[in-house]
Structures are given as structure tokens and as C-alpha cells.
C-alpha positions, 0 to 999 in steps of 0.5 A: 468500472472503478473510476470515481471510487476508492478501493483499498486492496490488500499489500498482497494484490501485487502479486496479481498481475491481471488485477494490477492491470486493471488498477492501472487502466481504471484508477490512480494507484496510491501508496501511502508509504509508511516506515517499516518499524510503523507498520509493523507496530500497527500490525495486530495478531500477525501471527494468524494474519493471512499475509502472503509470504509473511510465514516463508520471510518474516516481516522485515524481509517482506517488507523490503521485498514489496516496497520496490513493487509497491514505489514501481507500480504507483501514480502516487506516493504519499510518504507519512510518519506521525501526520493526523488522517487530516494531514494525510487527506490533505496531501493526497486531496492537493495530488490530484490538483 
């Protein structure tokens, strides 16, 4: 049971329908939406990362394909740009009250 827990999955979980069903039943799914260029800059060693679909589509196309999937399954969406972790945390906690 995942109640009262924080579970941070990889982005590829979006392809696991059974896992998403379980998460939807037992948790609140939060999508922390980061602009494409900021996310791209954060990912180090992209050529050696095990990101499902990266080799096939490239980063930009994969981002564009996954974004609507994340948005569809999210219960809460928090859009971030340059906010500090503390500000993001406060926004997240506020969304639960």
C-alpha cells in the first residue's frame, strides 16, 4: 500500500498501464512540469541514460510525446521554471490543503 508515502518514479512509468492504475488508486499523482530546455539542460550523460524512447525519438520529440501523457494522468500539476526547491515544496503542500 502506498498511502502516506512519497514515490518518485522514472518518467518511463507512463508506459506501464498496470503501475499507473495502482498509483491512481493508491496515491495522488503529481506532475512537476519543467520547460523542455530546462529539463534538457538538467539531464547529464544523456547518451548513457536508460531513457525509454530516447534513441528512437531524440529528446525533443520524446518530451513532446510524453508531456500530454503526464498531464492526462496527473492529479496535480505544478509548473516550475526558476523557483527554488523550497518554493516548489510550499506550492505542492498548498495544493493538498
